[in-house]
N, C-alpha and C positions, 0 to 999 in steps of 0.2 A: 192590138197590141204587140209590139213586134217580137218575135223572137229571139233568143239571145243566140249568136253565134257559139258553135264548136270551141270555137279557140277561147271565146271569153269563159266558156265552161270548164276548159281545162284548168286553165289559170285559177278559177275560185277554188279549184278542188286541191290544186297545188297548196294556195293560200291558207286552207284548211288543213291541208297536214302537218303545216309548218307550224302553225298556232298552236296545234295539239302538242307537238312535239315539244313546243318550248313551255310549254305548261307543265308537262311530266318530268322536264328535266330541274325545273323549279321544284316542282312537290320533294323531288328524290334527294335534291340537295340541303332542303330545310332539316327531310328526315335523317340526314349523314348528320348534321350538326347538332340535332337532337340527342342521336346515338354517343357521339363524343363527348358531349357534355357529362352524358350518363355515366360514362368510364370514366372521367376524367375524378367523377365524385366516388366512385368504386374506390380508385386507386387511394384516392385520400383519407378513405374511414379508414385501409386496410394499415397503412402509415402510420394514422392516429392510434390505430390498435396495437399495432409493433412496438410505438414508442413508449406507450403507456406498461404494456409485457416488460421491455429494457429495463423502466425505472423500477419495477416492481422486483425485478432479478436483483438489480442491483443492493437495492434496497435489503431485501433479503440476503445478501452477501456479505453487506456492511454489518448488517446484524451478527451472520453466523461469527465472522470475523470477532467481534466484540464479544462474543460469548464463549471464542476459544480463550480471548487474551483474559477474559475476567477468569477462566475455569482456574479452580488451582492446579496446580502440578505434581504430580505423585512424587513421592521421593521417601527414601530410606533416612535414619536417623542412629545415632549413640550418642553416648553419653560420656561426656569428657571423665576421666576417671585414672588413677593413681594405679601402673604396673613398671613391672622393670624390664629394661632396656638396655641390651649390649650393642657392643660395638667389635667388630670383628676386621681383621688383617686377611684378603683373599690375595691368593697364589695356586700356583698349579704346582705338580710333582708328581711322579712317578713309584708306585710300591716296589721295593725291592725286598729281597730276603736278608737278615742277618747274616746266614751263611750259604754260599752258594759254592758248591765245588763240581771237578770232574770227578768221577771213579776209573779211575787205572787198573790195567790189568800188570800186575808185580811180576807175571810168568808167561811164557808162551806156550799154546794150548789148545786144544778143541774144546770149546765149551758145550759140556754135557748138559746142563738143566739150568732152565732160568726158573726164578722160584719167583718174581714181581714183575709189576706192568707199571705204565705210568700212571700217577696220579694217586699211587698205592701210598699211606704212609707207612713208615714203618721204626723202629725202634733202635735205638744205636747197638750197634753188633751182630742184627740181624742178617741171614745171609740172602743174599739177592741174587747169585748167580751161583754155578761149579764148575770148575775144567775139571778135565779128565785129570783123574790122580791116581792111574794103575803104579808108574814107575816111581812116582814119589814115594807111595806107599811101601814098596816094597823095602827103599833106600831106607823109609822111618824105620821099619820093623829089623833091618839088618843093622841099625845106628844104636837101637833099643837094647837088642840082644846082647850086642857087644859092649855097651854101657854096665848094662846088669851083671856081666861076667868080671870085668873091672872092677867093680864095685864090691865083691863078693873079695876078690884078691884083693883088693887094700884094706877088706873091714879084716882080713886073716893077719895080715901083715903089721896090722895096727896094731892086736894083742902081741904079737911078736917084739915089735920095736919096744912097748910099753916093759918087756921082759927082759930087755938087752939081746934078744935075742938074732936080731937082724942087724945088719951093720946102716948107719943113715944113708948114705948112699945109695943102698937097694932100698930103699924106706922110701926115700924121694924119687926116685926111676920108678917104682910101683904107682906111688901119689900121683907123678905126671900123667902116666899111661890112663889111668881112670879118668881125670881131667878129661884129659884129651876125648876120651870117650864120650863123657860128659858133653863136652863143646860139639863134637860131633853129633849127637843125639839132638842136641837144641837144634841146633842149624838144620836137620834134616826136618823135625817136628815145624818149625818154623815154613820151610818150603812147603811143606805139606801142604801147611792153614791156608797157603797164599791159592791156592786152589779153591777156596770157598771165599768169594767174593763178598766183604760185609758192608753193613752201613756204617761210616766213619761217625753219625750223628741220629737224632731222632729227627725227623724231618720226610719230605714227600719227594717220590723219584718222579723228576719234572721229563726224564728222555732216557729211554732206553736204544743203545747203538748197536746192540749184536743179538744174533739170533741162533737158536740152539743148532749145533756141528759146527757153527762155524769157526776156522782155524784164527789163532788172531795172533797178531807179535807182543811181545814184551812192551808195555808200554801203551796198549791201545786203550781208547776211551770205549769204558762199556756202558755206564749211566752219568746222568746227570741229577744232583741233589742241591733242594734247596732247604733250609729250614727256614717255615714261613710263621714262626712263635719268636719273637715278633715279627712284624714288617718292617721295614724302615720308610720314611721320608725326606730326602734330602730339600730343602727349600733355602733360597738365597734373597734373603729381605734389604731393602734399604738400611743405610746405618742406624737412621732416626728410627726407624720401627724397632728395629732388631735392639736395642736400646731398654725395649717395653717389654722384652718378652721374659720370661724364668722359665729354667727347669723346673717340669712337672706342671705345664700351662697346659689348658686343655685345647684341643683342634677338634673341630668337628671336619668329616672327611666325607667326600660325596663322588662316588666313581663317576668319569665323565658319560660314560654309556647311559647310565641312569637307570640304570634297571637295578640294582640294589639301593636299597636306604642308606639314608648316612649313618654313620658309625663313628665311633669316638677314639680320640689317643691323644697322645700326650707328648711333649718336647721331653725329649733324652736328651739332647746337649748342645750346645752352642758355641761356635768356632771361637777361640779366643783375637781372633785379628780380622781385620776390613781385608777383603780382595783390593789391591790399587787396582786394576784394572777396570772392574764392574762397579766399586764403590757399593759392596754389599757384603753382607755376613751369613756365612752357612749354620743353618738350623737343622738340625736332624731331630724330627719325632718318631714315634715309634705307636705301632696299633696291633692288639691280641685279638680284633673283636671281628673282624671283617676283613673283603679283599684279598686278590690273590695276585701272586709276583706279576710285573709286567703292568699292570693297571696305570691307568692315566689317570688320574684323580685332582679335583679340586679342594684346596683346602683353607678353610677359616679359621683363625686363630684368635683365639680371644681375647679381646686386649684390654675392656673395661666394660663395667657396669652399673647404671645408677639404676639405685633403688629407689621404689615408691614415686615415680618423676609424673607430670601427666602426661598423656600421652594421646591420640587418635590414629585411627586407622589410616594409612597412607594413601586410600582411596580417595580419601574426603580433603587432600590438598590440590591445591592448585596455583600454577606459578604464572607469576604475571612480570616480566625485565627485571627476572632476580628476584623478586621479593616472592613470599608465598602466602597462600590466603586459604579458609576455610568461609563457608556458610554457615552461620547459625540461625536456627530455627528458633522462632518467637512467636507465640501465639498461630496463627495462621499465613507467616512472612517469615522473607528469610533477611537478613543482611548480611554483607561480605566483610570480613573480620581477617586484617592481616596479623599474620603469627612468624612466632620465632620457633625456630626448627633446631634438636642439638640432635641426639645421636637417632639413627633410623636402625628397624631391623627389616626383616621381610616382610611383616605386616603392618607396624606401627611406627609412629614416629614422636619424638620425644617435643614438648611443647615448652617453651622456656619466656615464651610471652605472647598475651592477648589474650587467653582463655583461662577461664576458672574452673574448677571442678563443679560438676555438677550441668555445665553449659550442652546443650545439643547440638551438635554439627549434621549437616546433611553428610551421608554416606554414599546413596546413590541416587542419581538426577541432578548430581549438579552442573550438568552440559547442557542441561535444557532450563536452568534459572539464572537470575539475575538479583542485583540487590533492588528490594521490595515486591519481590514474586511473592503470589501465592503459591502456597504449597499445601498436600495434602501427605501424611506419614500413614503409608500402607503397608507397614509393619515396625512396631517400636522394638526396640533393643532390649535384650533380656541382660544390664549389666552384671548380674553375680553370676551368669553364667559362661558370659563368653569376655568379659574386658576385663578381668581380676584374673585372668590364666596367665602366668608369666611367660615371658617370650625366650624362645629355644633356639633362636639365630638371628644371623643379620650382616651387617658389612658395613664397613670401616667407611664413614662420611669425614 
């Protein structure tokens, strides 16, 4: 048998290597396809699970939203009941003292003593300060001595004249001398009293304008005083409103600063004419129970009062295109009802139509409800304690 040649062996070896490589590639390719299919199968499974979870979340959310819609809304209610409602006209004014004066010096001289300070209340005739009085006191003493001498002389000649022991001319001359001495004494006394600066009326010292030791001229301003009982308020009302005001009518006064509680006053006088330029009438009120001169205040004049009318809290009212509404609570739901409104004060409004005594209206929580909403009352009202108290203030509508 003939041996294969070397060349033949090399070719056969190459062929074997090529066939082996081909078989290995085919096997690897088949493995890759299987791995890819497995991965695709895993991705598909994960997506299905995620979709199922999303559907469950949506169902839970819908159920939660439905539960929220079905849950009753907490509200507070009150019962419609009668009460008094007043209407007021509101304006502003400045508190002014009935009397305010500058106290002037009637003499020139040195201020020796000051007896009061700003803010002090003094009675009429009280001494506020004293000026140097040494020279005027000497003049007064001289005038008093001269008057006393002339008085004795006059009394002597009166007896003589009664007995016709002296002529009428001599009697008249002595009488005249005595009267001159009397007048000079009175003049000296008055000037001496000018050294004591006195309060012209009872009131409060609002300003002190001098210091001890100061030399002042005649006519110098020494003090300012005000009579704060009463304090006056000048208000200017439209003619139509002024017609409704009467002397003695009550007014409510509140300082604009808000630091003091509201206090009362009354109408003192009403001007008999209308200002042609402004169309207003001057109405003057007075108060004796509060305030300080110069305070800016807000004033409400009581114009009218409706007694025993149905009323609801103002916070229960809703507005829509100019109409007013309330929610009436019945069982566990509410319904929206249009109402007619009359007078209003700071807390309540008069109901002229749409409600009856005993109806239950929602006072808190109205922003979260609509017609047919289920509600739950969280704090029932106490009608006897809160709804039957008379109104104390309000504003004109």
